[in-house]
Gaussian input, Z-matrix of N, CA and C with variables (Angstrom, degrees):
# hf/3-21g

backbone

0 1
 N
 C     1     B1
 C     2     B2     1     A1
 N     3     B3     2     A2     1     D1
 C     4     B4     3     A3     2     D2
 C     5     B5     4     A4     3     D3
 N     6     B6     5     A5     4     D4
 C     7     B7     6     A6     5     D5
 C     8     B8     7     A7     6     D6
 N     9     B9     8     A8     7     D7
 C    10    B10     9     A9     8     D8
 C    11    B11    10    A10     9     D9
 N    12    B12    11    A11    10    D10
 C    13    B13    12    A12    11    D11
 C    14    B14    13    A13    12    D12
 N    15    B15    14    A14    13    D13
 C    16    B16    15    A15    14    D14
 C    17    B17    16    A16    15    D15
 N    18    B18    17    A17    16    D16
 C    19    B19    18    A18    17    D17
 C    20    B20    19    A19    18    D18
 N    21    B21    20    A20    19    D19
 C    22    B22    21    A21    20    D20
 C    23    B23    22    A22    21    D21
 N    24    B24    23    A23    22    D22
 C    25    B25    24    A24    23    D23
 C    26    B26    25    A25    24    D24
 N    27    B27    26    A26    25    D25
 C    28    B28    27    A27    26    D26
 C    29    B29    28    A28    27    D27
 N    30    B30    29    A29    28    D28
 C    31    B31    30    A30    29    D29
 C    32    B32    31    A31    30    D30
 N    33    B33    32    A32    31    D31
 C    34    B34    33    A33    32    D32
 C    35    B35    34    A34    33    D33
 N    36    B36    35    A35    34    D34
 C    37    B37    36    A36    35    D35
 C    38    B38    37    A37    36    D36
 N    39    B39    38    A38    37    D37
 C    40    B40    39    A39    38    D38
 C    41    B41    40    A40    39    D39
 N    42    B42    41    A41    40    D40
 C    43    B43    42    A42    41    D41
 C    44    B44    43    A43    42    D42
 N    45    B45    44    A44    43    D43
 C    46    B46    45    A45    44    D44
 C    47    B47    46    A46    45    D45
 N    48    B48    47    A47    46    D46
 C    49    B49    48    A48    47    D47
 C    50    B50    49    A49    48    D48
 N    51    B51    50    A50    49    D49
 C    52    B52    51    A51    50    D50
 C    53    B53    52    A52    51    D51
 N    54    B54    53    A53    52    D52
 C    55    B55    54    A54    53    D53
 C    56    B56    55    A55    54    D54
 N    57    B57    56    A56    55    D55
 C    58    B58    57    A57    56    D56
 C    59    B59    58    A58    57    D57
 N    60    B60    59    A59    58    D58
 C    61    B61    60    A60    59    D59
 C    62    B62    61    A61    60    D60
 N    63    B63    62    A62    61    D61
 C    64    B64    63    A63    62    D62
 C    65    B65    64    A64    63    D63
 N    66    B66    65    A65    64    D64
 C    67    B67    66    A66    65    D65
 C    68    B68    67    A67    66    D66
 N    69    B69    68    A68    67    D67
 C    70    B70    69    A69    68    D68
 C    71    B71    70    A70    69    D69
 N    72    B72    71    A71    70    D70
 C    73    B73    72    A72    71    D71
 C    74    B74    73    A73    72    D72
 N    75    B75    74    A74    73    D73
 C    76    B76    75    A75    74    D74
 C    77    B77    76    A76    75    D75
 N    78    B78    77    A77    76    D76
 C    79    B79    78    A78    77    D77
 C    80    B80    79    A79    78    D78
 N    81    B81    80    A80    79    D79
 C    82    B82    81    A81    80    D80
 C    83    B83    82    A82    81    D81
 N    84    B84    83    A83    82    D82
 C    85    B85    84    A84    83    D83
 C    86    B86    85    A85    84    D84
 N    87    B87    86    A86    85    D85
 C    88    B88    87    A87    86    D86
 C    89    B89    88    A88    87    D87
 N    90    B90    89    A89    88    D88
 C    91    B91    90    A90    89    D89
 C    92    B92    91    A91    90    D90
 N    93    B93    92    A92    91    D91
 C    94    B94    93    A93    92    D92
 C    95    B95    94    A94    93    D93
 N    96    B96    95    A95    94    D94
 C    97    B97    96    A96    95    D95
 C    98    B98    97    A97    96    D96
 N    99    B99    98    A98    97    D97
 C   100   B100    99    A99    98    D98
 C   101   B101   100   A100    99    D99
 N   102   B102   101   A101   100   D100
 C   103   B103   102   A102   101   D101
 C   104   B104   103   A103   102   D102
 N   105   B105   104   A104   103   D103
 C   106   B106   105   A105   104   D104
 C   107   B107   106   A106   105   D105
 N   108   B108   107   A107   106   D106
 C   109   B109   108   A108   107   D107
 C   110   B110   109   A109   108   D108
 N   111   B111   110   A110   109   D109
 C   112   B112   111   A111   110   D110
 C   113   B113   112   A112   111   D111
 N   114   B114   113   A113   112   D112
 C   115   B115   114   A114   113   D113
 C   116   B116   115   A115   114   D114
 N   117   B117   116   A116   115   D115
 C   118   B118   117   A117   116   D116
 C   119   B119   118   A118   117   D117
 N   120   B120   119   A119   118   D118
 C   121   B121   120   A120   119   D119
 C   122   B122   121   A121   120   D120
 N   123   B123   122   A122   121   D121
 C   124   B124   123   A123   122   D122
 C   125   B125   124   A124   123   D123
 N   126   B126   125   A125   124   D124
 C   127   B127   126   A126   125   D125
 C   128   B128   127   A127   126   D126
 N   129   B129   128   A128   127   D127
 C   130   B130   129   A129   128   D128
 C   131   B131   130   A130   129   D129
 N   132   B132   131   A131   130   D130
 C   133   B133   132   A132   131   D131
 C   134   B134   133   A133   132   D132
 N   135   B135   134   A134   133   D133
 C   136   B136   135   A135   134   D134
 C   137   B137   136   A136   135   D135
 N   138   B138   137   A137   136   D136
 C   139   B139   138   A138   137   D137
 C   140   B140   139   A139   138   D138
 N   141   B141   140   A140   139   D139
 C   142   B142   141   A141   140   D140
 C   143   B143   142   A142   141   D141
 N   144   B144   143   A143   142   D142
 C   145   B145   144   A144   143   D143
 C   146   B146   145   A145   144   D144
 N   147   B147   146   A146   145   D145
 C   148   B148   147   A147   146   D146
 C   149   B149   148   A148   147   D147
 N   150   B150   149   A149   148   D148
 C   151   B151   150   A150   149   D149
 C   152   B152   151   A151   150   D150
 N   153   B153   152   A152   151   D151
 C   154   B154   153   A153   152   D152
 C   155   B155   154   A154   153   D153
 N   156   B156   155   A155   154   D154
 C   157   B157   156   A156   155   D155
 C   158   B158   157   A157   156   D156
 N   159   B159   158   A158   157   D157
 C   160   B160   159   A159   158   D158
 C   161   B161   160   A160   159   D159
 N   162   B162   161   A161   160   D160
 C   163   B163   162   A162   161   D161
 C   164   B164   163   A163   162   D162
 N   165   B165   164   A164   163   D163
 C   166   B166   165   A165   164   D164
 C   167   B167   166   A166   165   D165
 N   168   B168   167   A167   166   D166
 C   169   B169   168   A168   167   D167
 C   170   B170   169   A169   168   D168
 N   171   B171   170   A170   169   D169
 C   172   B172   171   A171   170   D170
 C   173   B173   172   A172   171   D171
 N   174   B174   173   A173   172   D172
 C   175   B175   174   A174   173   D173
 C   176   B176   175   A175   174   D174
 N   177   B177   176   A176   175   D175
 C   178   B178   177   A177   176   D176
 C   179   B179   178   A178   177   D177
 N   180   B180   179   A179   178   D178
 C   181   B181   180   A180   179   D179
 C   182   B182   181   A181   180   D180
 N   183   B183   182   A182   181   D181
 C   184   B184   183   A183   182   D182
 C   185   B185   184   A184   183   D183
 N   186   B186   185   A185   184   D184
 C   187   B187   186   A186   185   D185
 C   188   B188   187   A187   186   D186
 N   189   B189   188   A188   187   D187
 C   190   B190   189   A189   188   D188
 C   191   B191   190   A190   189   D189
 N   192   B192   191   A191   190   D190
 C   193   B193   192   A192   191   D191
 C   194   B194   193   A193   192   D192
 N   195   B195   194   A194   193   D193
 C   196   B196   195   A195   194   D194
 C   197   B197   196   A196   195   D195
 N   198   B198   197   A197   196   D196
 C   199   B199   198   A198   197   D197
 C   200   B200   199   A199   198   D198
 N   201   B201   200   A200   199   D199
 C   202   B202   201   A201   200   D200
 C   203   B203   202   A202   201   D201
 N   204   B204   203   A203   202   D202
 C   205   B205   204   A204   203   D203
 C   206   B206   205   A205   204   D204
 N   207   B207   206   A206   205   D205
 C   208   B208   207   A207   206   D206
 C   209   B209   208   A208   207   D207
 N   210   B210   209   A209   208   D208
 C   211   B211   210   A210   209   D209
 C   212   B212   211   A211   210   D210
 N   213   B213   212   A212   211   D211
 C   214   B214   213   A213   212   D212
 C   215   B215   214   A214   213   D213
 N   216   B216   215   A215   214   D214
 C   217   B217   216   A216   215   D215
 C   218   B218   217   A217   216   D216
 N   219   B219   218   A218   217   D217
 C   220   B220   219   A219   218   D218
 C   221   B221   220   A220   219   D219
 N   222   B222   221   A221   220   D220
 C   223   B223   222   A222   221   D221
 C   224   B224   223   A223   222   D222
 N   225   B225   224   A224   223   D223
 C   226   B226   225   A225   224   D224
 C   227   B227   226   A226   225   D225
 N   228   B228   227   A227   226   D226
 C   229   B229   228   A228   227   D227
 C   230   B230   229   A229   228   D228

   B1=1.4413
   B2=1.5337
   B3=1.2856
   B4=1.4563
   B5=1.5241
   B6=1.3175
   B7=1.4631
   B8=1.5149
   B9=1.2974
   B10=1.4598
   B11=1.5224
   B12=1.3256
   B13=1.4564
   B14=1.5186
   B15=1.3064
   B16=1.4573
   B17=1.5228
   B18=1.3053
   B19=1.4504
   B20=1.5216
   B21=1.3116
   B22=1.4577
   B23=1.5232
   B24=1.3003
   B25=1.4562
   B26=1.5105
   B27=1.3198
   B28=1.4544
   B29=1.5123
   B30=1.3107
   B31=1.4506
   B32=1.5243
   B33=1.3163
   B34=1.4577
   B35=1.5156
   B36=1.3111
   B37=1.4571
   B38=1.5243
   B39=1.3252
   B40=1.4601
   B41=1.5259
   B42=1.3288
   B43=1.4605
   B44=1.5239
   B45=1.2979
   B46=1.4700
   B47=1.5357
   B48=1.3057
   B49=1.4722
   B50=1.5278
   B51=1.3257
   B52=1.4618
   B53=1.5272
   B54=1.3339
   B55=1.4592
   B56=1.5200
   B57=1.3412
   B58=1.4616
   B59=1.5184
   B60=1.3221
   B61=1.4645
   B62=1.5291
   B63=1.3291
   B64=1.4579
   B65=1.5265
   B66=1.3316
   B67=1.4538
   B68=1.5298
   B69=1.3414
   B70=1.4640
   B71=1.5193
   B72=1.3368
   B73=1.4618
   B74=1.5212
   B75=1.3293
   B76=1.4559
   B77=1.5249
   B78=1.3505
   B79=1.4555
   B80=1.5254
   B81=1.3273
   B82=1.4636
   B83=1.5272
   B84=1.3331
   B85=1.4577
   B86=1.5229
   B87=1.3195
   B88=1.4600
   B89=1.5268
   B90=1.3260
   B91=1.4699
   B92=1.5180
   B93=1.3415
   B94=1.4652
   B95=1.5219
   B96=1.3219
   B97=1.4642
   B98=1.5229
   B99=1.3349
   B100=1.4572
   B101=1.5181
   B102=1.3154
   B103=1.4636
   B104=1.5258
   B105=1.3168
   B106=1.4574
   B107=1.5237
   B108=1.3317
   B109=1.4536
   B110=1.5258
   B111=1.3181
   B112=1.4599
   B113=1.5323
   B114=1.3076
   B115=1.4595
   B116=1.5229
   B117=1.3336
   B118=1.4584
   B119=1.5193
   B120=1.3480
   B121=1.4613
   B122=1.5178
   B123=1.3162
   B124=1.4566
   B125=1.5218
   B126=1.3193
   B127=1.4588
   B128=1.5280
   B129=1.3258
   B130=1.4558
   B131=1.5225
   B132=1.3214
   B133=1.4613
   B134=1.5169
   B135=1.3179
   B136=1.4538
   B137=1.5244
   B138=1.3103
   B139=1.4525
   B140=1.5254
   B141=1.3235
   B142=1.4711
   B143=1.5242
   B144=1.3349
   B145=1.4628
   B146=1.5263
   B147=1.3142
   B148=1.4638
   B149=1.5202
   B150=1.3228
   B151=1.4594
   B152=1.5271
   B153=1.3352
   B154=1.4701
   B155=1.5183
   B156=1.3419
   B157=1.4608
   B158=1.5275
   B159=1.3434
   B160=1.4693
   B161=1.5233
   B162=1.3370
   B163=1.4591
   B164=1.5244
   B165=1.3437
   B166=1.4628
   B167=1.5258
   B168=1.3362
   B169=1.4685
   B170=1.5219
   B171=1.3276
   B172=1.4624
   B173=1.5204
   B174=1.3396
   B175=1.4604
   B176=1.5193
   B177=1.3259
   B178=1.4654
   B179=1.5192
   B180=1.3365
   B181=1.4678
   B182=1.5220
   B183=1.3418
   B184=1.4667
   B185=1.5283
   B186=1.3400
   B187=1.4563
   B188=1.5289
   B189=1.3309
   B190=1.4603
   B191=1.5324
   B192=1.3345
   B193=1.4702
   B194=1.5139
   B195=1.3445
   B196=1.4574
   B197=1.5307
   B198=1.3526
   B199=1.4632
   B200=1.5283
   B201=1.3340
   B202=1.4614
   B203=1.5239
   B204=1.3315
   B205=1.4593
   B206=1.5271
   B207=1.3412
   B208=1.4592
   B209=1.5141
   B210=1.3261
   B211=1.4571
   B212=1.5230
   B213=1.3178
   B214=1.4554
   B215=1.5222
   B216=1.3194
   B217=1.4696
   B218=1.5353
   B219=1.3269
   B220=1.4653
   B221=1.5276
   B222=1.3078
   B223=1.4588
   B224=1.5192
   B225=1.2903
   B226=1.4511
   B227=1.5281
   B228=1.3072
   B229=1.4560
   B230=1.4918
   A1=109.44
   A2=117.37
   A3=123.10
   A4=109.04
   A5=116.47
   A6=120.65
   A7=109.27
   A8=115.67
   A9=120.86
   A10=108.64
   A11=116.06
   A12=119.88
   A13=109.21
   A14=114.97
   A15=120.51
   A16=107.05
   A17=115.90
   A18=121.41
   A19=109.54
   A20=115.24
   A21=120.24
   A22=106.21
   A23=116.12
   A24=121.16
   A25=112.64
   A26=114.01
   A27=121.36
   A28=108.16
   A29=115.64
   A30=120.46
   A31=109.63
   A32=114.92
   A33=121.28
   A34=107.61
   A35=116.74
   A36=121.28
   A37=110.19
   A38=116.12
   A39=122.36
   A40=107.62
   A41=115.66
   A42=120.94
   A43=109.86
   A44=117.13
   A45=123.64
   A46=112.26
   A47=117.27
   A48=122.71
   A49=112.70
   A50=117.41
   A51=121.36
   A52=108.54
   A53=115.47
   A54=121.42
   A55=110.90
   A56=117.73
   A57=120.94
   A58=110.85
   A59=117.39
   A60=120.69
   A61=110.42
   A62=116.80
   A63=120.63
   A64=110.44
   A65=117.27
   A66=121.38
   A67=111.13
   A68=116.67
   A69=120.28
   A70=110.59
   A71=116.50
   A72=121.17
   A73=110.63
   A74=116.72
   A75=121.28
   A76=111.13
   A77=116.40
   A78=120.19
   A79=111.35
   A80=116.50
   A81=120.52
   A82=110.83
   A83=117.06
   A84=120.70
   A85=111.13
   A86=116.99
   A87=121.57
   A88=110.15
   A89=116.36
   A90=120.57
   A91=110.63
   A92=117.50
   A93=121.32
   A94=111.70
   A95=117.23
   A96=119.38
   A97=111.73
   A98=118.20
   A99=121.54
   A100=113.49
   A101=117.91
   A102=121.14
   A103=111.77
   A104=117.87
   A105=120.78
   A106=110.71
   A107=117.51
   A108=120.84
   A109=110.52
   A110=116.33
   A111=121.18
   A112=110.39
   A113=116.63
   A114=121.35
   A115=111.10
   A116=117.14
   A117=121.27
   A118=111.03
   A119=117.25
   A120=120.33
   A121=111.44
   A122=117.39
   A123=121.07
   A124=113.06
   A125=117.41
   A126=120.62
   A127=111.41
   A128=117.14
   A129=122.06
   A130=109.17
   A131=115.71
   A132=120.62
   A133=109.23
   A134=115.36
   A135=120.84
   A136=108.16
   A137=116.27
   A138=120.01
   A139=109.58
   A140=117.71
   A141=120.50
   A142=113.40
   A143=117.67
   A144=119.03
   A145=110.82
   A146=116.87
   A147=120.67
   A148=110.62
   A149=116.13
   A150=120.84
   A151=110.58
   A152=116.86
   A153=120.03
   A154=111.00
   A155=116.36
   A156=120.47
   A157=111.04
   A158=116.40
   A159=120.62
   A160=110.79
   A161=116.76
   A162=121.05
   A163=110.94
   A164=116.76
   A165=121.14
   A166=110.92
   A167=116.91
   A168=120.44
   A169=111.64
   A170=117.29
   A171=120.71
   A172=110.46
   A173=116.94
   A174=120.66
   A175=110.85
   A176=116.90
   A177=121.24
   A178=110.35
   A179=116.80
   A180=120.57
   A181=111.72
   A182=115.89
   A183=120.68
   A184=110.52
   A185=117.16
   A186=121.39
   A187=110.85
   A188=116.62
   A189=120.80
   A190=110.85
   A191=116.96
   A192=119.78
   A193=111.15
   A194=116.52
   A195=120.52
   A196=110.64
   A197=116.66
   A198=120.53
   A199=111.03
   A200=116.84
   A201=120.17
   A202=111.25
   A203=117.25
   A204=120.41
   A205=111.19
   A206=116.71
   A207=120.28
   A208=112.95
   A209=118.45
   A210=122.42
   A211=110.13
   A212=113.93
   A213=118.99
   A214=109.36
   A215=117.40
   A216=119.42
   A217=110.46
   A218=115.34
   A219=120.57
   A220=108.32
   A221=114.49
   A222=118.95
   A223=109.31
   A224=115.24
   A225=120.46
   A226=107.70
   A227=117.81
   A228=122.10
   A229=109.51
   D1=124.17
   D2=-177.71
   D3=-94.11
   D4=116.22
   D5=179.28
   D6=-95.64
   D7=126.70
   D8=178.02
   D9=-90.39
   D10=139.95
   D11=177.17
   D12=-76.75
   D13=137.89
   D14=177.71
   D15=-105.72
   D16=120.50
   D17=179.78
   D18=-101.20
   D19=123.47
   D20=173.58
   D21=-97.20
   D22=84.76
   D23=-174.10
   D24=-91.21
   D25=172.15
   D26=175.21
   D27=-91.42
   D28=140.09
   D29=-177.91
   D30=-124.64
   D31=134.49
   D32=178.11
   D33=-130.69
   D34=128.75
   D35=179.40
   D36=-91.82
   D37=143.16
   D38=178.06
   D39=-100.22
   D40=121.69
   D41=179.53
   D42=-111.45
   D43=136.98
   D44=176.42
   D45=54.95
   D46=38.88
   D47=178.82
   D48=55.12
   D49=30.72
   D50=-179.81
   D51=-97.71
   D52=78.83
   D53=-176.44
   D54=-70.64
   D55=-35.00
   D56=-178.92
   D57=-61.39
   D58=-42.90
   D59=179.65
   D60=-66.83
   D61=-39.79
   D62=178.89
   D63=-64.80
   D64=-38.42
   D65=178.73
   D66=-66.07
   D67=-41.60
   D68=176.83
   D69=-61.69
   D70=-42.13
   D71=178.86
   D72=-63.28
   D73=-42.58
   D74=179.24
   D75=-62.40
   D76=-46.24
   D77=179.35
   D78=-61.00
   D79=-38.83
   D80=179.07
   D81=-65.22
   D82=-41.62
   D83=178.49
   D84=-63.18
   D85=-43.24
   D86=179.75
   D87=-64.40
   D88=-42.35
   D89=-179.71
   D90=-63.21
   D91=-43.64
   D92=-178.41
   D93=-68.31
   D94=-32.84
   D95=-177.57
   D96=-75.67
   D97=-22.50
   D98=179.01
   D99=82.55
   D100=9.06
   D101=-178.37
   D102=-66.85
   D103=-35.33
   D104=-179.09
   D105=-68.14
   D106=-42.60
   D107=177.85
   D108=-64.43
   D109=-40.28
   D110=178.89
   D111=-62.05
   D112=-41.51
   D113=178.88
   D114=-64.50
   D115=-43.65
   D116=179.45
   D117=-65.10
   D118=-37.24
   D119=179.35
   D120=-66.63
   D121=-34.79
   D122=-177.69
   D123=-85.54
   D124=-3.88
   D125=-176.63
   D126=-66.06
   D127=-40.00
   D128=-179.75
   D129=-128.52
   D130=152.50
   D131=177.06
   D132=-72.38
   D133=136.04
   D134=178.02
   D135=-119.64
   D136=125.85
   D137=-178.74
   D138=-63.09
   D139=147.55
   D140=-178.94
   D141=-57.33
   D142=-37.44
   D143=179.42
   D144=-67.10
   D145=-38.57
   D146=178.12
   D147=-66.42
   D148=-39.44
   D149=179.09
   D150=-63.74
   D151=-44.33
   D152=179.27
   D153=-62.74
   D154=-41.57
   D155=179.69
   D156=-63.77
   D157=-41.98
   D158=179.98
   D159=-63.58
   D160=-44.56
   D161=-179.87
   D162=-64.17
   D163=-41.73
   D164=178.37
   D165=-62.05
   D166=-43.49
   D167=178.22
   D168=-62.91
   D169=-38.39
   D170=177.21
   D171=-63.12
   D172=-41.38
   D173=179.35
   D174=-64.12
   D175=-41.77
   D176=179.96
   D177=-63.39
   D178=-45.56
   D179=179.36
   D180=-62.66
   D181=-42.27
   D182=179.68
   D183=-62.26
   D184=-43.63
   D185=179.62
   D186=-65.53
   D187=-39.15
   D188=179.66
   D189=-65.07
   D190=-42.80
   D191=177.35
   D192=-63.04
   D193=-39.13
   D194=179.65
   D195=-64.48
   D196=-42.57
   D197=178.02
   D198=-63.00
   D199=-42.19
   D200=179.75
   D201=-64.90
   D202=-36.66
   D203=-179.64
   D204=-70.12
   D205=-32.75
   D206=-178.99
   D207=-85.33
   D208=-14.03
   D209=-176.97
   D210=-68.81
   D211=150.52
   D212=176.78
   D213=-69.84
   D214=146.40
   D215=179.89
   D216=-68.99
   D217=151.47
   D218=177.75
   D219=-67.60
   D220=148.72
   D221=178.84
   D222=-69.09
   D223=131.67
   D224=176.51
   D225=-109.56
   D226=115.25
   D227=-177.48
   D228=-91.98

């Protein structure tokens, strides 16, 4: 029995021969879905310790940005 792969792809329609706008829309959809990041992550093997360190660093950076955004602005004289 031959099983065919079913691809649930992203589709973008081109209106009025505006390919540039359709390409921008496509790139935005791909970026929001996270498929490109997932592909890049799977490109090479990452050791578990390296993965944990990367995730921890991302959490630290995210928390630091959140603290900076919530901080009161410096006094401007």
